[in-house]
C-alpha positions, 0 to 999 in steps of 0.5 A, spaced: 894 302 019 896 303 026 897 296 030 896 295 037 897 289 041 893 287 047 897 283 052 892 278 052 888 272 047 881 274 050 877 275 043 872 278 047 876 284 049 879 285 043 873 285 039 870 290 044 877 295 044 876 294 036 869 297 036 871 303 040 877 305 036 873 304 030 868 309 033 874 314 035 875 316 027 883 316 027 884 312 021 885 305 021 887 301 027 887 294 028 887 290 035 892 284 035 893 279 040 899 276 043 898 270 039 897 274 032 905 276 034 907 269 035 908 271 043 907 264 047 910 265 053 907 267 060 907 274 063 909 274 070 905 279 074 910 281 079 907 288 080 904 291 087 898 294 084 893 294 078 897 299 075 904 296 075 901 289 073 898 292 067 904 296 065 908 290 066 903 286 061 903 292 056 911 293 056 911 286 053 909 288 046 912 294 046 919 291 047 917 287 040 916 294 037 908 294 037 904 299 041 902 295 047 896 295 051 893 291 057 888 291 063 889 289 070 882 288 074 879 286 081 875 287 087 877 291 093 873 291 099 874 296 104 873 292 111 879 287 108 884 293 107 883 292 099 883 285 099 882 281 094 885 286 090 890 284 085 889 277 087 882 277 086 882 271 080 886 267 085 884 269 092 883 262 094 889 258 092 892 258 098 886 253 100 888 248 095 885 246 089 878 247 087 874 245 081 871 252 080 876 257 082 871 263 082 866 259 087 872 258 091 874 265 091 867 267 093 866 262 099 873 265 102 870 272 101 864 271 104 867 267 110 872 273 111 866 278 111 861 274 116 862 278 122 862 285 118 856 289 119 852 291 113 854 298 113 861 296 113 861 292 107 863 297 101 868 296 096 870 297 089 871 294 082 877 297 079 880 296 072 887 299 070 888 300 062 895 301 060 899 303 054 906 303 053 909 305 046 915 302 043 922 306 043 923 310 037 916 310 034 915 317 034 910 317 040 911 322 046 905 321 051 903 328 054 905 329 061 898 329 064 897 322 061 903 319 063 903 313 068 905 315 075 913 315 077 912 310 082 909 305 078 914 306 072 920 306 076 918 299 079 917 296 072 923 300 069 918 303 064 919 310 060 914 315 063 914 319 056 912 312 053 907 310 058 899 311 060 895 308 065 887 310 066 884 307 072 876 306 072 872 304 079 865 302 080 863 303 088 858 298 091 857 293 097 858 286 098 852 282 099 851 276 104 849 271 099 850 270 092 844 273 087 843 273 080 845 268 075 849 272 070 856 275 070 862 271 073 867 272 078 864 276 084 859 279 080 853 275 084 856 278 090 857 285 088 851 290 089 851 296 085 847 302 088 847 305 081 843 299 078 839 297 084 841 290 083 848 285 083 852 285 077 850 278 076 842 280 076 844 286 071 844 285 063 850 286 060 848 293 057 846 295 064 853 293 067 857 296 062 854 303 063 857 303 070 862 298 070 870 299 072 872 296 065 867 301 061 869 307 065 877 306 064 876 303 057 872 309 054 877 314 057 883 310 055 881 310 048 880 317 047 887 318 050 890 314 045 886 317 040 889 323 041 896 321 042 896 317 035 893 323 032 898 327 034 903 322 032 900 322 025 900 329 024 908 330 025 
Protein backbone atom coordinates (compact mmCIF):
# COMPACT_ATOMS: atom_id res chain seq x y z
CA UNK A 1 0.00 0.00 0.00
CA UNK A 2 1.20 3.51 -0.87
CA UNK A 3 0.40 6.18 1.71
CA UNK A 4 -0.07 9.84 0.82
CA UNK A 5 -0.37 12.47 3.54
CA UNK A 6 -2.59 15.48 2.90
CA UNK A 7 -1.20 18.47 4.82
CA UNK A 8 -4.60 19.06 6.39
CA UNK A 9 -7.09 17.48 8.73
CA UNK A 10 -10.07 18.27 6.48
CA UNK A 11 -12.05 15.01 6.29
CA UNK A 12 -14.02 16.11 3.20
CA UNK A 13 -10.85 16.80 1.22
CA UNK A 14 -9.36 13.48 2.30
CA UNK A 15 -12.49 11.57 1.26
CA UNK A 16 -12.60 13.37 -2.11
CA UNK A 17 -8.98 12.55 -2.90
CA UNK A 18 -9.34 8.96 -1.71
CA UNK A 19 -12.26 8.45 -4.09
CA UNK A 20 -10.32 9.89 -7.02
CA UNK A 21 -7.24 7.78 -6.36
CA UNK A 22 -9.39 4.66 -5.93
CA UNK A 23 -10.79 5.24 -9.42
CA UNK A 24 -7.27 5.74 -10.89
CA UNK A 25 -6.61 1.98 -10.70
CA UNK A 26 -2.96 2.12 -9.59
CA UNK A 27 -3.12 -0.26 -6.66
CA UNK A 28 -3.76 0.42 -3.00
CA UNK A 29 -3.50 4.13 -2.15
CA UNK A 30 -4.39 5.44 1.30
CA UNK A 31 -4.81 9.15 2.06
CA UNK A 32 -3.76 10.11 5.58
CA UNK A 33 -4.15 13.40 7.48
CA UNK A 34 -1.58 15.26 9.54
CA UNK A 35 -3.38 13.98 12.62
CA UNK A 36 -2.94 10.40 11.39
CA UNK A 37 0.86 10.77 11.40
CA UNK A 38 0.93 12.58 14.75
CA UNK A 39 1.79 16.04 13.37
CA UNK A 40 0.07 18.71 15.49
CA UNK A 41 2.06 21.89 14.81
CA UNK A 42 0.82 24.81 12.72
CA UNK A 43 2.43 25.16 9.30
CA UNK A 44 3.55 28.71 8.57
CA UNK A 45 2.49 29.72 5.06
CA UNK A 46 5.16 32.29 4.20
CA UNK A 47 4.97 31.91 0.43
CA UNK A 48 4.29 34.67 -2.09
CA UNK A 49 1.98 32.57 -4.26
CA UNK A 50 -0.47 29.67 -4.18
CA UNK A 51 2.27 27.45 -5.60
CA UNK A 52 4.74 28.33 -2.88
CA UNK A 53 2.27 27.95 -0.02
CA UNK A 54 1.08 24.57 -1.26
CA UNK A 55 4.70 23.39 -1.65
CA UNK A 56 5.50 24.58 1.87
CA UNK A 57 2.61 22.53 3.26
CA UNK A 58 3.34 19.42 1.18
CA UNK A 59 7.00 19.53 2.24
CA UNK A 60 6.08 18.86 5.88
CA UNK A 61 4.92 15.23 5.43
CA UNK A 62 7.72 14.69 2.87
CA UNK A 63 10.29 15.69 5.48
CA UNK A 64 8.89 12.91 7.68
CA UNK A 65 9.27 10.29 4.97
CA UNK A 66 5.79 10.40 3.44
CA UNK A 67 4.52 11.52 0.04
CA UNK A 68 3.15 14.92 0.98
CA UNK A 69 0.26 16.55 -0.85
CA UNK A 70 -1.41 19.91 -0.24
CA UNK A 71 -3.55 22.58 -1.83
CA UNK A 72 -3.79 26.35 -1.59
CA UNK A 73 -6.60 28.37 -3.11
CA UNK A 74 -8.28 31.75 -3.25
CA UNK A 75 -10.00 34.43 -5.29
CA UNK A 76 -8.05 36.79 -7.54
CA UNK A 77 -9.86 39.90 -8.78
CA UNK A 78 -8.47 41.63 -11.88
CA UNK A 79 -9.42 45.18 -10.92
CA UNK A 80 -7.69 44.78 -7.53
CA UNK A 81 -4.40 43.55 -8.97
CA UNK A 82 -5.11 39.97 -7.93
CA UNK A 83 -6.46 40.66 -4.43
CA UNK A 84 -7.39 39.00 -2.18
CA UNK A 85 -5.27 36.18 -3.62
CA UNK A 86 -3.32 34.14 -1.08
CA UNK A 87 -4.92 36.25 1.67
CA UNK A 88 -8.49 35.32 0.66
CA UNK A 89 -9.37 33.56 3.91
CA UNK A 90 -8.10 36.43 6.06
CA UNK A 91 -8.72 39.41 3.77
CA UNK A 92 -10.46 41.52 6.41
CA UNK A 93 -8.20 40.70 9.36
CA UNK A 94 -6.62 44.18 9.18
CA UNK A 95 -10.03 45.62 10.02
CA UNK A 96 -10.31 43.88 13.39
CA UNK A 97 -12.14 40.96 14.92
CA UNK A 98 -15.21 39.52 13.21
CA UNK A 99 -17.79 36.97 14.33
CA UNK A 100 -18.06 35.77 10.74
CA UNK A 101 -14.77 36.19 8.89
CA UNK A 102 -16.21 35.04 5.56
CA UNK A 103 -18.93 37.67 5.73
CA UNK A 104 -16.42 40.36 6.70
CA UNK A 105 -14.23 39.38 3.76
CA UNK A 106 -17.15 39.76 1.36
CA UNK A 107 -18.06 43.16 2.78
CA UNK A 108 -14.50 44.39 2.25
CA UNK A 109 -14.37 43.02 -1.29
CA UNK A 110 -17.64 44.69 -2.29
CA UNK A 111 -16.52 47.97 -0.76
CA UNK A 112 -13.25 47.95 -2.69
CA UNK A 113 -15.12 47.18 -5.93
CA UNK A 114 -17.94 49.66 -5.34
CA UNK A 115 -16.86 52.08 -8.10
CA UNK A 116 -15.70 49.37 -10.52
CA UNK A 117 -17.91 49.18 -13.66
CA UNK A 118 -19.78 45.95 -14.37
CA UNK A 119 -17.59 45.13 -17.36
CA UNK A 120 -14.42 45.31 -15.28
CA UNK A 121 -15.35 43.04 -12.37
CA UNK A 122 -13.73 39.88 -13.70
CA UNK A 123 -11.67 37.49 -11.63
CA UNK A 124 -10.81 33.86 -11.06
CA UNK A 125 -10.90 31.29 -8.33
CA UNK A 126 -7.50 29.58 -8.26
CA UNK A 127 -6.44 26.26 -6.73
CA UNK A 128 -2.92 24.84 -6.75
CA UNK A 129 -2.33 21.22 -5.78
CA UNK A 130 1.22 20.19 -4.87
CA UNK A 131 3.05 16.98 -4.10
CA UNK A 132 6.50 16.59 -2.60
CA UNK A 133 8.06 13.13 -2.58
CA UNK A 134 10.41 12.06 0.24
CA UNK A 135 14.16 11.77 -0.20
CA UNK A 136 15.43 8.27 -0.94
CA UNK A 137 11.91 7.14 -1.79
CA UNK A 138 12.74 6.11 -5.33
CA UNK A 139 10.38 8.66 -6.87
CA UNK A 140 11.53 10.95 -9.68
CA UNK A 141 9.19 13.56 -11.13
CA UNK A 142 9.45 13.84 -14.95
CA UNK A 143 10.60 17.27 -16.11
CA UNK A 144 7.25 18.17 -17.68
CA UNK A 145 5.47 17.79 -14.33
CA UNK A 146 7.99 19.51 -12.06
CA UNK A 147 7.19 22.67 -10.10
CA UNK A 148 8.64 25.89 -11.50
CA UNK A 149 12.18 26.66 -10.44
CA UNK A 150 11.22 30.07 -9.04
CA UNK A 151 8.86 28.36 -6.59
CA UNK A 152 11.16 25.51 -5.56
CA UNK A 153 14.07 27.91 -5.10
CA UNK A 154 12.00 30.10 -2.77
CA UNK A 155 10.75 27.14 -0.73
CA UNK A 156 14.07 25.23 -0.84
CA UNK A 157 12.32 22.26 -2.40
CA UNK A 158 14.00 19.72 -4.68
CA UNK A 159 12.46 20.16 -8.15
CA UNK A 160 13.01 16.52 -9.04
CA UNK A 161 10.68 15.57 -6.19
CA UNK A 162 8.05 18.33 -6.55
CA UNK A 163 4.82 18.71 -8.53
CA UNK A 164 2.40 21.64 -8.79
CA UNK A 165 -0.87 21.74 -10.74
CA UNK A 166 -2.91 24.93 -11.13
CA UNK A 167 -6.66 25.02 -11.78
CA UNK A 168 -8.63 28.19 -12.52
CA UNK A 169 -12.27 29.13 -12.96
CA UNK A 170 -13.07 32.53 -14.49
CA UNK A 171 -16.10 34.57 -13.53
CA UNK A 172 -17.30 38.00 -12.40
CA UNK A 173 -17.93 39.56 -9.01
CA UNK A 174 -21.56 40.49 -8.43
CA UNK A 175 -22.69 43.66 -6.67
CA UNK A 176 -24.67 41.79 -4.05
CA UNK A 177 -24.76 38.34 -2.51
CA UNK A 178 -26.80 35.75 -4.41
CA UNK A 179 -27.54 32.22 -3.22
CA UNK A 180 -27.47 30.37 0.07
CA UNK A 181 -25.05 27.54 -0.65
CA UNK A 182 -21.28 27.29 -0.75
CA UNK A 183 -18.91 29.24 1.47
CA UNK A 184 -16.35 32.04 1.35
CA UNK A 185 -16.89 34.21 -1.72
CA UNK A 186 -19.24 31.77 -3.50
CA UNK A 187 -22.30 34.02 -3.34
CA UNK A 188 -20.39 36.87 -5.02
CA UNK A 189 -18.79 34.77 -7.78
CA UNK A 190 -20.90 34.52 -10.94
CA UNK A 191 -19.92 31.68 -13.27
CA UNK A 192 -20.83 32.28 -16.94
CA UNK A 193 -20.49 28.54 -17.54
CA UNK A 194 -23.26 27.83 -15.02
CA UNK A 195 -25.16 31.10 -15.53
CA UNK A 196 -25.40 31.50 -11.75
CA UNK A 197 -23.23 32.17 -8.72
CA UNK A 198 -21.41 29.29 -7.08
CA UNK A 199 -23.75 29.70 -4.09
CA UNK A 200 -26.78 29.20 -6.35
CA UNK A 201 -25.29 26.06 -7.90
CA UNK A 202 -25.57 22.49 -6.66
CA UNK A 203 -22.42 20.82 -5.35
CA UNK A 204 -22.28 18.74 -8.54
CA UNK A 205 -22.62 21.80 -10.79
CA UNK A 206 -19.92 23.68 -8.93
CA UNK A 207 -17.54 20.69 -9.00
CA UNK A 208 -17.95 20.38 -12.78
CA UNK A 209 -16.35 23.79 -13.42
CA UNK A 210 -14.55 24.67 -10.20
CA UNK A 211 -10.89 25.56 -9.85
CA UNK A 212 -10.41 22.78 -7.33
CA UNK A 213 -12.11 20.16 -9.50
CA UNK A 214 -9.93 21.08 -12.46
CA UNK A 215 -6.71 21.03 -10.47
CA UNK A 216 -7.46 17.79 -8.62
CA UNK A 217 -8.45 15.81 -11.74
CA UNK A 218 -5.11 16.58 -13.45
CA UNK A 219 -3.14 16.20 -10.22
CA UNK A 220 -4.42 12.67 -9.60
CA UNK A 221 -3.48 11.57 -13.12
CA UNK A 222 0.06 12.91 -12.74
CA UNK A 223 0.60 11.28 -9.36
CA UNK A 224 -0.88 8.03 -10.64
CA UNK A 225 1.70 8.05 -13.45
CA UNK A 226 4.63 8.80 -11.13
CA UNK A 227 3.61 6.18 -8.57
CA UNK A 228 2.96 3.55 -11.25
CA UNK A 229 6.38 4.12 -12.81
CA UNK A 230 8.00 3.82 -9.37
CA UNK A 231 6.22 0.52 -8.71
CA UNK A 232 7.48 -0.89 -12.03
CA UNK A 233 11.13 -0.27 -11.12
